[in-house]
C-alpha positions as CSV (number, residue, x, y, z in Angstrom):
1,X,104.9,140.8,96.1
2,X,103.2,137.1,95.7
3,X,101.3,135.7,93.0
4,X,99.4,132.0,93.1
5,X,97.2,130.6,89.8
6,X,94.9,127.8,90.1
7,X,91.6,126.7,88.2
8,X,88.2,125.8,89.5
9,X,85.4,124.2,87.4
10,X,87.1,125.5,84.0
11,X,87.6,129.3,85.5
12,X,91.6,130.5,86.1
13,X,91.7,132.3,89.3
14,X,94.3,134.2,90.4
15,X,95.0,135.0,94.2
16,X,97.4,138.5,94.9
17,X,99.1,139.6,97.8
18,X,100.3,143.3,98.4
19,X,100.7,145.3,101.3
20,X,101.3,149.2,102.0
21,X,104.9,149.2,103.2
22,X,106.5,152.5,102.5
23,X,103.5,154.5,103.4
24,X,103.4,156.9,106.2
25,X,99.9,156.3,107.5
26,X,97.8,154.0,107.3
27,X,96.1,156.4,105.0
28,X,98.9,155.9,102.5
29,X,99.3,152.7,103.4
30,X,95.9,151.7,102.2
31,X,95.9,153.4,99.1
32,X,99.6,152.3,98.3
33,X,98.3,148.8,99.0
34,X,95.2,149.1,96.5
35,X,97.7,150.8,93.9
36,X,99.9,148.0,93.8
37,X,96.8,145.5,93.8
38,X,95.7,146.6,90.5
39,X,99.4,146.8,89.2
40,X,99.8,142.9,90.1
41,X,96.4,142.2,89.0
42,X,96.9,143.8,85.4
43,X,100.1,141.7,85.5
44,X,98.3,138.5,86.1
45,X,96.1,139.3,82.9
46,X,93.1,140.4,85.5
47,X,91.5,143.4,87.0
48,X,90.4,145.2,89.7
49,X,86.4,144.4,88.9
50,X,87.6,140.6,88.6
51,X,88.0,140.1,92.1
52,X,85.6,137.6,94.0
53,X,87.3,137.7,97.4
54,X,89.5,140.6,99.4
55,X,90.8,139.8,102.8
56,X,92.2,142.4,104.5
57,X,94.8,142.1,107.3
58,X,95.3,145.1,109.3
59,X,98.1,145.9,112.4
60,X,95.9,147.7,114.8
61,X,92.0,149.0,114.8
62,X,93.2,152.3,113.8
63,X,94.0,151.1,110.3
64,X,90.5,149.6,110.1
65,X,88.8,152.9,109.5
66,X,90.8,154.1,106.1
67,X,90.7,150.6,105.1
68,X,86.9,150.6,105.1
69,X,86.6,154.1,103.6
70,X,89.1,153.0,100.7
71,X,87.3,149.8,99.9
72,X,84.2,151.7,99.8
73,X,85.7,154.3,97.3
74,X,87.0,151.3,95.1
75,X,84.0,149.0,95.0
76,X,81.1,151.3,95.9
77,X,77.8,149.8,97.1
78,X,77.0,148.1,94.0
79,X,78.3,144.6,93.5
80,X,81.9,143.8,95.6
81,X,83.8,141.4,96.2
82,X,83.1,139.2,99.5
83,X,85.5,140.1,102.0
84,X,86.8,139.3,105.7
85,X,88.7,141.6,108.1
86,X,91.1,139.9,110.0
87,X,93.3,141.9,113.0
88,X,97.0,140.8,113.0
89,X,100.3,142.2,115.5
90,X,103.0,141.3,113.3
91,X,103.8,141.2,109.6
92,X,106.5,141.1,107.1
93,X,107.9,143.5,106.5
94,X,107.5,145.0,110.1
95,X,106.6,148.6,108.7
96,X,103.6,147.3,107.1
97,X,100.2,148.3,108.7
98,X,97.7,146.8,105.8
99,X,97.9,143.9,103.8
100,X,95.0,142.5,101.1
101,X,94.7,138.9,99.7
102,X,92.6,139.0,96.8
103,X,91.2,136.4,94.3
104,X,90.3,137.3,91.2
105,X,89.1,136.0,87.6
106,X,92.4,135.6,85.3
107,X,91.2,137.6,81.9
108,X,90.5,141.4,80.8
109,X,86.8,141.4,79.8
110,X,84.0,142.2,82.1
111,X,82.4,139.3,83.8
112,X,78.5,138.8,84.9
113,X,78.7,137.9,88.7
114,X,75.5,137.4,90.9
115,X,75.6,139.4,94.4
116,X,73.6,137.7,97.7
117,X,72.7,140.7,99.7
118,X,72.0,140.6,103.3
119,X,68.4,141.8,104.0
120,X,68.8,145.0,104.5
121,X,71.9,144.9,102.7
122,X,75.4,145.4,104.8
123,X,78.6,147.1,103.3
124,X,79.5,143.2,102.4
125,X,78.0,140.5,100.7
126,X,77.0,136.8,101.8
127,X,78.3,135.5,98.9
128,X,79.6,136.8,94.9
129,X,78.7,134.0,92.3
130,X,80.7,133.7,88.9
131,X,79.3,131.0,86.8
132,X,79.5,128.0,89.3
133,X,82.0,129.4,91.3
134,X,81.0,130.7,94.6
135,X,82.6,132.9,97.4
136,X,81.4,133.6,100.8
137,X,82.5,136.3,103.3
138,X,84.2,135.4,105.9
139,X,81.7,134.6,108.7
140,X,81.9,134.3,112.7
141,X,79.4,132.1,114.8
142,X,77.7,132.4,118.4
143,X,79.2,130.7,121.3
144,X,81.3,131.0,123.5
145,X,84.3,128.7,122.6
146,X,86.0,128.6,119.4
147,X,84.2,125.1,119.0
148,X,80.6,126.7,119.5
149,X,81.5,129.3,117.0
150,X,82.7,127.1,114.5
151,X,80.0,125.0,114.7
152,X,77.9,128.1,114.2
153,X,79.5,129.2,111.5
154,X,79.5,126.0,109.1
155,X,75.6,126.5,110.0
156,X,75.5,129.8,108.3
157,X,77.4,128.8,105.4
158,X,75.1,126.1,104.7
159,X,72.6,128.0,105.0
160,X,74.0,130.5,102.4
161,X,74.5,127.9,100.2
162,X,71.1,126.7,100.3
163,X,70.1,130.1,99.2
164,X,71.7,129.3,95.7
165,X,70.6,125.6,95.4
166,X,73.5,124.5,96.6
167,X,75.1,121.9,99.8
168,X,78.2,121.8,102.0
169,X,79.1,119.1,99.8
170,X,79.7,121.4,97.3
171,X,82.6,123.3,99.3
172,X,86.2,123.4,97.7
173,X,87.8,125.1,99.9
174,X,87.7,126.3,103.6
175,X,90.3,129.2,105.5
176,X,89.8,129.1,108.7
177,X,91.0,132.2,111.1
178,X,91.6,131.5,114.2
179,X,92.7,133.6,117.5
180,X,93.4,131.1,120.0
181,X,95.7,128.5,118.3
182,X,95.7,125.8,120.8
183,X,91.6,125.2,119.8
184,X,92.8,124.0,116.4
185,X,92.3,120.4,117.5
186,X,88.7,121.1,118.6
187,X,88.1,123.2,115.3
188,X,89.1,120.5,113.2
189,X,87.2,118.0,114.8
190,X,84.0,120.0,113.9
191,X,85.3,120.8,110.3
192,X,85.4,116.7,110.1
193,X,82.2,116.2,111.2
194,X,80.7,118.3,109.1
195,X,82.7,117.7,106.1
196,X,82.6,113.5,106.5
197,X,81.4,112.8,103.1
198,X,83.8,115.5,101.1
199,X,87.3,116.6,101.5
200,X,87.9,120.2,101.0
201,X,90.9,121.5,101.3
202,X,91.3,123.7,104.5
203,X,93.8,125.8,106.4
204,X,94.2,127.1,109.6
205,X,95.9,130.9,109.5
206,X,97.0,132.5,112.9
207,X,94.6,135.8,113.8
208,X,95.0,138.2,116.6
209,X,91.7,140.0,116.6
210,X,88.3,140.2,114.1
211,X,86.1,143.1,113.6
212,X,83.9,141.8,116.7
213,X,86.0,141.8,119.9
214,X,83.9,138.4,121.1
215,X,85.0,136.7,117.8
216,X,87.3,133.9,118.2
217,X,87.5,132.6,114.4
218,X,86.3,133.9,111.1
219,X,85.8,131.3,108.3
220,X,85.9,131.6,104.9
221,X,84.6,129.4,102.3
222,X,84.7,128.7,98.0
223,X,82.3,126.4,96.4
224,X,81.1,125.1,92.8
225,X,77.4,124.5,92.6
226,X,76.3,121.5,90.6
227,X,74.4,123.8,88.5
228,X,73.9,127.8,88.7
229,X,70.7,129.2,89.9
230,X,70.1,132.7,90.6
231,X,68.5,133.3,94.5
232,X,65.3,135.9,95.1
233,X,67.8,137.9,97.1
234,X,70.6,139.0,94.4
235,X,71.4,140.9,91.9
236,X,73.4,139.9,88.4
237,X,75.1,142.7,86.4
238,X,78.4,143.3,84.6
239,X,80.2,145.9,86.2
240,X,82.6,148.2,84.7
241,X,84.9,150.2,87.2
242,X,87.4,152.8,85.9
243,X,91.1,152.9,87.4
244,X,93.8,155.7,85.9
245,X,97.3,156.1,88.0
246,X,98.6,159.0,88.5
247,X,102.4,159.2,89.7
248,X,102.1,156.1,92.9
249,X,98.1,156.5,93.1
250,X,95.5,154.8,91.8
251,X,92.3,157.0,91.2
252,X,89.0,154.5,90.9
253,X,85.9,155.8,89.4
254,X,82.6,154.1,88.8
255,X,81.1,153.1,85.4
256,X,78.2,152.0,83.7
257,X,75.9,148.8,85.2
258,X,74.8,146.9,82.5
259,X,71.6,144.3,84.4
260,X,71.1,140.9,83.0
């Protein structure tokens, strides 16, 4: 398992990678992935409810159903992490069917988070905010080419940030999951046009598919706002969620929600 620590706007984050290697089915591997995730977060002085973003990498669409079901069991329909779902054909180790990359706030106390919902709400959020740090869910775009879809993704990202009183200049990190790698040059040109006056860290990650089959890419963003601002279509709560390990399984249950 891998860990990476970084600091943003005075808040320390940890990025944890876990997979389900060793499980005999997609469901077993999903459960094993989350059990390992809980363990690794606790080793890093964090916990499940401190996750701001979780990206799922899955080998085949048959893995998607158990991942969605287990995600719902762990996070419920309240304030949950932003997320992305990426299909890949190869893993290391090869027997793995699912892997997650989770970014969480370091610390063992409950934190206040602001969820920016769609209207009507969906399984995933537009954005999740803690303090002035904003984590945007992965988004796809309209268009027939990767360049057109990238342009559309960044317009959507800009609209989400505007809801929070922010702008594209506030973006600190961009992750682009890209299916046609030959399009990396055209997509990077779009990125440089969008961020002509700022220089966020960005990376391109190869992908083999997405939730919608016509998607050629999916883009995640992380930003730091100039000031904290609640938007009308949001909720802010402190979430308590309990997790008990029984053998090699993590059993999750919801706790109370305290409105702020």
